[in-house]
C-alpha positions in Angstrom: 101.6 -252.7 -109.2 101.7 -255.4 -106.5 104.8 -254.0 -104.8 103.4 -250.8 -104.4 100.2 -252.2 -103.2 101.8 -254.2 -100.7 104.0 -251.3 -99.7 101.2 -249.2 -98.8 98.9 -252.1 -96.8 102.7 -252.2 -94.6 102.0 -248.4 -93.8 98.6 -249.5 -92.7 99.3 -252.2 -91.0 100.5 -251.0 -87.6 97.1 -249.0 -87.4 95.2 -252.0 -88.0 97.5 -254.1 -85.8 96.6 -251.7 -82.9 93.0 -252.5 -83.0 93.8 -256.5 -83.0 93.5 -257.2 -86.5 95.6 -257.7 -89.4 95.4 -257.7 -93.3 97.2 -259.5 -95.9 97.7 -258.7 -99.5 96.1 -261.7 -101.7 96.6 -260.5 -105.2 95.9 -257.5 -107.8 93.6 -258.6 -110.7 91.6 -256.6 -113.1 91.9 -253.4 -111.5 91.0 -254.9 -107.9 92.8 -255.5 -104.8 92.1 -258.9 -102.9 93.2 -258.6 -99.2 92.1 -260.8 -96.5 91.3 -259.2 -93.0 92.1 -261.7 -90.0 91.9 -261.2 -86.2 89.2 -258.8 -84.8 89.2 -257.2 -88.1 87.6 -260.4 -89.5 84.6 -260.4 -87.1 84.2 -256.9 -86.9 81.0 -255.1 -88.0 82.7 -252.0 -89.4 85.2 -254.3 -91.4 83.3 -252.9 -94.6 83.6 -249.3 -93.7 87.4 -249.8 -93.0 88.0 -251.6 -96.4 85.9 -249.0 -98.4 86.4 -246.0 -96.8 89.7 -246.2 -95.1 91.7 -249.0 -97.1 90.5 -248.2 -100.5 90.9 -244.8 -100.4 94.7 -244.8 -99.1 95.0 -246.8 -102.0 92.8 -245.0 -104.6 95.0 -242.1 -103.6 97.9 -243.6 -104.7 97.1 -245.6 -107.2 94.5 -244.3 -109.4 94.1 -247.6 -111.7 92.3 -249.1 -108.6 88.6 -249.6 -108.9 87.9 -251.5 -105.9 89.1 -253.6 -102.6 87.3 -257.0 -101.8 88.0 -259.0 -98.8 88.5 -262.6 -99.3 87.6 -265.1 -97.0 90.1 -268.5 -97.4 
């Protein structure tokens, strides 16, 4: 499961990089994907929108078991 999630994140990484941001996969646990947004994405007011309406929807479309995505601040 984690490898498939990582692969999907790698597919969207270039689009996030274009806006000066980045995304790091942290873990998959209890049907939730944990990521860390970096760069401009970490400071962006639209990060919740990006997570829930873009990244989560992409992951959910490919992996039905996923119930949510959480941005982790480490």
